[in-house]
N, C-alpha and C positions, 0 to 999 in steps of 0.2 A: 504494500500500500504506500502511496506517495503522500506527501504533505506540502503545504504552502511553502514556496521558496526552493523546492528541489529543482535541480537541473536534470533534464531528461533528454533522451534522443528519440526520434521517431522510429517506430518499428512497424514493419509490414508483415502481416500474417498471411499464411497460405498453406497449401498442402505440404510444403517442405519445411514447415515450422516458421519461427519468427526470424526475419532478416532485419538487422539493425542498421539504420542509415546514420553513421556517425557524423555526416556532414550537416545534419539537421539537428541543431542544438536549441533547446527551448527551456523556458522558465515557467513553473507552475504558479499561476496567479490566484486560483480559486479551486475549491474542491466541492463536489456535490455527491453526497452519500444518501441514498434513499433505501428504505427497507425493500427487499426482494427485487432489487435492480442492480445493474452493473454500475460501479462507481465511475463518475465522469470528472474530468479535470479541464479547467480553462488554461490553455497553454499559449504562450507567446513565443513563436519561433522567429528567428532573425529575419527581418525583412517582410514579415507577414503580420496582419492584424491578429489579435488573440481569437482563438476558436476553441470549441469544446471537443475533447477526445475521450474515448473510453480507455479504461486502464490497459486493455490488451494492445493498444496501438502506441504505448509509451514504454520506454526502457530506461532504467536507472542503473548506473554502475554501482555494484555493491562494494563496500569497503572490505578489505581483507581482515579476517579475524586474527587477533594476536594471541 
């Protein structure tokens, strides 16, 4: 799950699994969580106006565990 202020990349889903596009970097501005629905996030990608994306279309790099 993502939170406000996270930096994410755009991910494309398909038959071959998720393909992450590291050239599309975005900032999460707002989150919308509703009961019995997929979480949505308002993301601003560089050069584009903010838009709503479902969680499955976003990818966040996980920090390594120490």
